[in-house]
C-alpha positions in Angstrom: 98.5 74.9 121.0 97.6 71.3 120.0 94.2 72.5 118.7 95.9 75.2 116.5 98.4 72.7 115.2 95.7 70.3 114.2 93.6 73.1 112.7 96.7 74.3 110.7 97.2 70.8 109.3 93.6 70.6 108.2 93.5 74.1 106.7 96.9 73.4 105.0 95.4 70.3 103.3 92.6 72.5 102.0 95.0 75.2 100.9 96.9 72.6 98.8 93.6 72.0 96.9 93.1 75.7 96.4 96.7 76.2 95.2 96.5 73.4 92.7 93.0 74.3 91.4 93.4 78.1 91.6 93.0 78.5 87.9 89.6 76.8 88.2 88.3 77.6 91.7 84.9 76.1 91.0 86.4 72.6 90.9 87.4 73.1 94.6 83.8 72.4 95.6 82.6 70.5 92.5 85.3 67.9 92.1 86.5 65.3 94.6 90.2 65.0 95.5 91.9 62.7 93.1 95.4 61.6 91.9 96.5 64.0 89.2 98.2 61.1 87.4 95.6 58.3 87.3 92.6 60.5 88.2 91.4 57.9 90.8 89.3 59.5 93.6 91.0 59.4 97.0 89.6 57.7 100.0 89.3 59.4 103.4 92.4 57.6 104.7 94.4 59.0 101.8 93.5 62.5 102.8 94.8 62.6 106.4 97.3 65.6 106.5 101.0 64.5 106.6 100.2 61.0 107.9 98.7 59.8 104.6 101.9 60.9 102.8 104.1 59.1 105.3 102.0 55.8 105.3 101.8 55.8 101.5 105.6 56.4 101.2 104.9 59.5 99.1 103.2 57.5 96.3 99.7 57.1 94.9 98.0 53.9 96.3 96.6 53.1 92.8 99.3 54.0 90.2 102.3 54.4 92.4 103.1 57.8 91.0 105.1 60.1 93.3 103.1 62.5 95.4 104.4 66.0 95.4 106.4 67.0 98.5 104.3 70.2 98.4 101.4 68.5 100.2 103.1 67.7 103.5 105.3 70.9 103.4 102.2 73.2 103.0 100.4 71.2 105.7 103.3 71.4 108.2 104.0 75.0 107.3 100.4 76.1 107.9 100.4 74.2 111.2 103.6 76.0 112.3 102.3 79.4 111.4 99.0 78.8 113.2 100.8 77.6 116.3 103.1 80.6 116.3 100.1 83.0 115.9 98.5 81.4 118.9 101.8 81.4 120.9 102.4 85.1 120.3 98.8 86.5 120.1 96.7 84.0 122.1 93.1 83.4 121.2 92.1 87.0 120.3 90.5 89.0 117.6 93.8 89.9 116.0 94.9 86.3 116.0 91.7 85.3 114.1 92.4 87.9 111.5 96.1 86.8 111.2 94.9 83.2 110.7 92.7 84.2 107.8 95.3 86.5 106.3 98.1 84.0 106.7 96.0 81.3 105.0 95.7 83.6 102.0 99.4 84.5 102.1 100.3 80.8 102.0 98.4 80.4 98.8 100.2 83.4 97.3 103.5 82.1 98.6 103.3 78.7 96.9 101.4 79.9 93.8 104.2 82.4 93.1 106.8 79.6 93.4 104.9 77.4 91.0 103.6 80.0 88.4 105.8 83.2 89.0 102.5 85.1 89.5 100.8 87.0 92.3 97.0 87.0 92.3 95.6 90.5 92.6 92.4 89.0 93.9 94.2 87.4 96.9 96.2 90.5 97.6 93.0 92.6 97.6 91.3 90.0 99.9 94.2 90.3 102.4 94.0 94.1 102.3 90.2 94.0 102.8 90.5 91.7 105.8 93.1 94.0 107.4 91.0 97.1 106.7 88.1 95.4 108.4 90.3 94.6 111.4 91.5 98.3 111.6 87.9 99.5 111.4 86.7 97.1 114.2 89.7 98.0 116.3 89.0 101.7 116.0 85.2 101.7 116.4 84.7 98.9 118.9 88.0 98.2 120.8 90.7 100.9 121.2 89.1 104.0 119.6 92.7 105.0 118.6 93.9 106.1 115.2 97.6 105.1 115.9 97.2 101.6 114.5 95.5 103.0 111.4 98.2 105.6 110.8 101.0 103.2 111.3 99.4 100.7 108.9 98.9 103.4 106.2 102.5 104.6 106.7 103.7 101.0 106.3 101.7 100.5 103.1 102.8 103.7 101.5 106.5 103.1 102.5 106.9 99.6 101.0 104.3 99.9 98.2 105.8 103.2 97.1 109.3 101.8 97.3 108.4 98.8 95.1 106.5 101.1 92.7 109.7 103.2 92.4 111.8 100.1 91.7 109.3 98.9 89.0 109.2 102.3 87.4 113.0 102.7 87.4 113.8 99.2 86.2 110.8 99.0 83.8 109.8 95.7 85.5 113.2 94.1 85.2 113.9 94.0 89.0 110.4 93.1 90.1 106.8 92.9 88.7 103.8 95.1 89.2 102.2 92.3 91.4 104.9 93.0 94.0 103.7 96.5 94.4 100.3 95.5 95.7 101.7 92.7 97.9 104.4 95.1 99.2 101.6 97.5 100.2 99.7 94.8 102.0 102.8 93.6 103.8 103.4 97.2 104.9 99.7 97.6 105.9 99.9 94.5 108.2 103.4 95.1 109.6 102.8 98.8 110.1 105.4 101.5 110.7 108.2 101.2 111.6 108.2 97.3 111.6 107.7 97.4 107.9 111.4 98.3 107.7 112.3 95.1 109.5 110.0 93.0 107.2 111.6 94.6 104.1 115.1 94.0 105.4 114.4 90.4 106.2 112.7 89.8 102.8 115.7 91.2 100.9 118.2 89.5 103.1 116.6 86.0 102.8 116.0 86.6 99.0 119.7 87.5 98.6 120.9 84.4 100.5 118.6 82.1 98.6 119.5 83.7 95.2 123.2 83.5 95.8 122.9 79.9 97.0 121.0 78.9 93.8 123.7 80.6 91.7 126.5 78.8 93.6 124.7 75.5 93.2 124.1 76.4 89.5 120.4 76.0 89.9 119.9 79.6 88.7 121.8 82.0 86.6 122.2 85.7 87.4 119.5 86.8 85.0 117.0 84.1 85.9 113.8 85.0 87.6 113.3 84.4 91.3 109.8 84.7 92.9 109.9 87.4 95.5 106.5 87.0 97.1 107.7 84.1 99.3 110.5 86.2 100.8 108.2 89.1 101.4 105.7 86.8 103.2 108.5 85.2 105.2 109.7 88.6 106.2 106.3 89.6 107.4 105.8 86.4 109.5 109.2 86.8 111.1 108.3 90.4 111.8 104.9 89.6 113.3 106.6 87.1 115.7 110.0 88.7 116.4 110.1 92.0 114.7 109.8 94.3 117.7 112.7 92.3 119.4 114.8 92.6 116.3 114.1 96.4 116.0 114.8 97.0 119.7 118.1 95.0 119.5 119.2 97.1 116.4 118.3 100.4 118.0 120.1 99.5 121.2 123.3 99.1 119.2 123.0 102.7 117.9 123.3 104.2 121.4 
């Protein structure tokens, strides 16, 4: 667990760089980490996940400009997700795939908050990784089509539903980028857990949206990025979805 927490912190630090330089990915490997305000290169002790932010009191050591809270939040969030994946799935093939997919989803999550945009490239990358997982599971591990069928049903259900919403609303309710992400969420959650993921996403989105309107941070017609809620719904489903579904079904009988 400690190893996965530390790994999550390190990967989270790298994901922050990817998020902030996503429009120029070549700079991720060609340019050293630096303060966005004064452009000074950062020393190794300024790059320690979370601890550097705490020791520097959230300010650049050179120009004293405030460091975005995004840095420690992404690092801690990644560490939490990595630890939960290990807790529920152990050290296994599926946990390795989930670590990779979750890392990409974290970039989508934060980038949509910052830019109100979902990268088709990242969505396709998630889909590709999960398809590779399905192929390896079928040919080398279980030799069963059940996981493949459930994944396809999940992708068609949520992707198709979002496509219908986009078509009916003419992109007023959600954008076309949500269709691809919805299909990927359904692909990973599978049927019938995709229903739990969708329910959680819309519920969390509604609560956050209403809270923003009550606090006057948003108006009714203002945009609200939906990718974060979809991804949160998926993570909650991956960890507790079967328990939630079983609890709900038990109340029907």
